[in-house]
C-alpha positions in Angstrom: -5.8 20.7 1.8 -6.1 23.5 4.2 -4.9 22.6 7.7 -4.0 19.1 6.6 -0.4 17.9 7.2 0.4 15.2 4.7 3.5 14.2 6.6 1.7 13.9 10.0 -0.9 11.7 8.4 1.6 9.4 6.9 3.5 9.1 10.2 0.1 8.3 11.9 -0.7 5.6 9.3 2.8 4.0 9.6 2.6 4.0 13.4 -0.7 2.2 13.3 0.7 -0.4 10.8 3.8 -0.9 13.0 1.6 -1.7 15.9 0.1 -4.6 14.0 3.5 -6.2 13.1 2.2 -9.6 14.1 0.3 -9.9 10.8 3.0 -8.2 8.6 5.1 -11.4 8.1 2.1 -13.3 6.9 1.2 -10.6 4.3 4.8 -10.3 3.1 5.1 -14.1 2.6 1.8 -14.1 0.6 3.0 -11.3 -1.6 6.4 -12.9 -2.3 4.6 -16.3 -3.1 2.2 -14.7 -5.5 4.9 -12.5 -7.2 7.1 -15.6 -7.7 4.1 -17.5 -9.1 3.2 -14.8 -11.6 6.7 -13.7 -12.7 9.1 -16.5 -11.8 11.4 -17.0 -8.9 14.4 -15.0 -10.1 14.3 -11.5 -8.6 16.6 -10.1 -11.3 14.0 -10.9 -13.9 10.9 -10.2 -11.8 10.5 -6.6 -10.6 7.4 -7.3 -8.5 9.2 -10.1 -6.7 12.3 -7.8 -6.2 10.1 -5.2 -4.5 8.4 -7.8 -2.3 11.7 -9.2 -1.1 13.0 -5.7 -0.4 9.9 -4.9 1.6 10.3 -8.2 3.5 14.0 -7.5 4.3 13.0 -4.0 5.5 10.6 -5.7 8.0 13.3 -8.2 9.1 11.5 -11.1 7.5 13.9 -14.1 7.9 15.8 -15.3 4.8 14.4 -18.8 5.1 10.8 -17.5 5.0 11.6 -15.5 1.9 13.3 -18.5 0.1 10.4 -20.9 1.0 7.8 -18.4 -0.1 9.6 -18.2 -3.5 9.7 -22.0 -3.7 6.0 -22.3 -3.0 5.3 -19.7 -5.7 7.3 -21.6 -8.3 6.0 -25.0 -7.3 9.2 -26.3 -5.7 7.4 -26.6 -2.4 3.7 -27.5 -1.9 1.7 -24.5 -0.8 -1.7 -22.7 -0.9 -2.9 -21.3 -4.2 -3.7 -17.6 -3.6 -5.9 -15.5 -5.8 -5.8 -11.7 -6.0 -9.2 -10.0 -5.4 -10.3 -6.4 -4.8 -13.4 -5.2 -3.0 -14.7 -1.7 -2.9 -17.0 0.1 -0.5 -17.9 3.2 1.5 -17.0 4.3 5.0 -18.4 7.0 7.3 -19.9 9.9 5.3 -19.5 8.0 2.1 -15.7 8.1 1.9 -14.2 5.7 -0.5 -12.4 2.4 0.6 -10.6 -0.1 -1.5 -9.5 -3.5 -0.1 -6.9 -5.7 -1.8 -6.8 -9.3 -0.8 -4.9 -12.5 -1.4 -7.1 -15.5 -0.7 -7.5 -19.2 -1.2 -11.3 -18.9 -0.5 -13.2 -16.0 -2.0 -16.5 -17.0 -0.4 -14.9 -16.6 3.1 -13.0 -13.4 2.2 -16.0 -11.6 0.8 -18.1 -12.5 3.8 -15.4 -11.3 6.2 -14.9 -8.0 4.3 -18.6 -7.3 4.1 -19.0 -8.0 7.8 -16.1 -5.6 8.7 -17.8 -2.8 6.7 -21.3 -3.3 8.0 -20.4 -3.9 11.7 -18.8 -0.5 11.9 -21.2 1.6 9.9 -19.8 1.3 6.4 -21.1 -0.7 3.4 -19.6 -2.8 0.7 -20.2 -1.6 -2.9 -20.0 -3.1 -6.4 -16.9 -3.4 -8.5 -15.8 0.0 -9.8 -18.0 2.0 -7.4 -15.1 4.0 -5.9 -12.1 2.9 -8.1 -12.4 6.0 -10.2 -11.5 8.1 -7.1 -8.0 6.5 -7.0 -4.9 6.5 -9.2 -2.8 3.4 -9.5 0.7 4.6 -9.2 4.1 4.4 -7.6 4.3 6.8 -4.6 7.6 7.9 -3.0 7.4 10.3 -0.1 10.4 12.2 1.3 10.2 13.7 4.7 10.3 17.5 5.2 13.8 19.1 4.6 14.7 17.7 1.2 15.5 20.2 -1.6 12.5 20.4 -3.9 14.6 21.5 -6.8 17.1 18.6 -6.4 14.4 16.0 -5.9 12.6 17.3 -9.0 15.7 17.2 -11.1 16.6 13.6 -10.1 13.0 12.3 -10.2 12.0 13.7 -13.5 15.3 12.6 -15.2 14.6 9.1 -14.0 11.1 9.1 -15.5 8.8 10.1 -12.7 5.3 11.2 -13.6 5.0 14.1 -11.1 6.7 15.8 -8.1 4.4 17.3 -5.6 5.6 19.6 -2.8 3.3 19.6 0.2 2.6 22.6 2.5 4.3 20.7 5.4 7.6 20.4 3.5 7.3 16.8 2.6 7.7 15.9 -1.1 5.7 13.3 -3.0 7.1 11.7 -6.1 4.6 9.8 -8.4 5.7 7.2 -10.9 4.2 4.6 -13.2 2.7 1.6 -11.3 5.0 -0.6 -13.3 7.5 -2.1 -10.8 10.5 -1.6 -13.0 9.8 2.1 -13.7 9.0 2.6 -10.0 12.2 0.9 -9.0 14.3 3.1 -11.4 13.0 6.3 -9.9 13.4 5.1 -6.3 17.0 3.9 -6.9 17.9 7.2 -8.6 16.6 9.2 -5.7 18.5 7.0 -3.2 21.7 7.5 -5.3 21.2 11.2 -5.2 21.1 11.0 -1.3 17.3 11.0 -0.8 16.1 8.2 1.5 12.3 7.7 1.0 10.2 7.5 4.1 7.5 5.8 2.1 8.0 3.9 -1.2 5.2 1.7 -2.5 3.0 1.0 -5.5 -0.4 2.1 -4.3 -3.9 3.3 -5.0 -3.6 7.1 -4.3 -6.7 9.0 -3.6 -7.3 11.8 -6.2 -9.3 13.9 -3.8 -9.1 13.4 0.0 -11.9 14.0 2.6 -11.1 15.1 6.1 -13.0 13.4 9.0 -13.0 14.6 12.6 -14.5 13.8 16.0 -16.9 10.7 16.2 -16.8 10.3 12.4 -13.0 9.9 12.5 -13.2 7.4 15.4 -15.8 5.3 13.6 -13.9 5.4 10.3 -10.7 4.2 12.1 -12.7 1.2 13.4 -13.7 0.3 9.9 -10.1 0.5 8.7 -8.8 -1.5 11.7 -11.4 -4.2 11.2 -10.5 -4.6 7.5 -6.7 -4.5 8.1 -7.0 -7.2 10.8 -8.5 -9.7 8.4 -6.0 -12.5 7.4 -6.8 -12.3 3.7 -6.4 -8.5 3.5 -3.1 -7.2 2.1 -3.8 -3.5 1.7 -6.6 -1.0 2.6 -6.8 2.3 0.7 -9.1 5.2 1.6 -9.6 8.8 0.6 -10.4 9.6 4.3 -7.9 11.8 6.1 -8.0 11.1 9.9 -6.5 13.2 12.7 -3.3 11.9 14.3 
């Protein structure tokens, strides 16, 4: 996009997430619990759990918390039964928003998500209303300075779907959303000396929309309200906001 710095926008998003670290542990524990419940408690046999644990360690989640979350997921400890649910809606100017939740009470969660949308000028939509605007994929982003040719050789040999150089010098590597395939590409890049700044399985916007001025301020309020909800794990949007 003309005038749009992919790297600056990523740094902006990461900075805002870091400012909300109080809720990060809760979200990580939920994800580990659900991953263990769905695929078993052995990280070697459960790629989703492996990625969740890795993310937890990166955020300094204590070892005891990780182990207890796995035990709750496998039924060794009593715990809450979380359900995965996704909501879709529209932000300022009709930009697309997707909200992934883990909840033990869908009635509460849908009410909270709807309120966060409407209070700040957005509105909740129906299932599938904006999903077509996103691609479910693994996304690995390398900061400016990496060799495009070397990244491309390593990533494509490891099975990556695409390598996208951005105007600001950052490089984006897209993979299958399958945790095992994603992990293979990520590990190959790391062994080749490339340390990802971002590495996640995500919903990537196919076409982005830049917002500025009051529209950007209002849109940020919607995103902040959604991300502050206890049941919300991830919020995806095709809006690009200024740093």
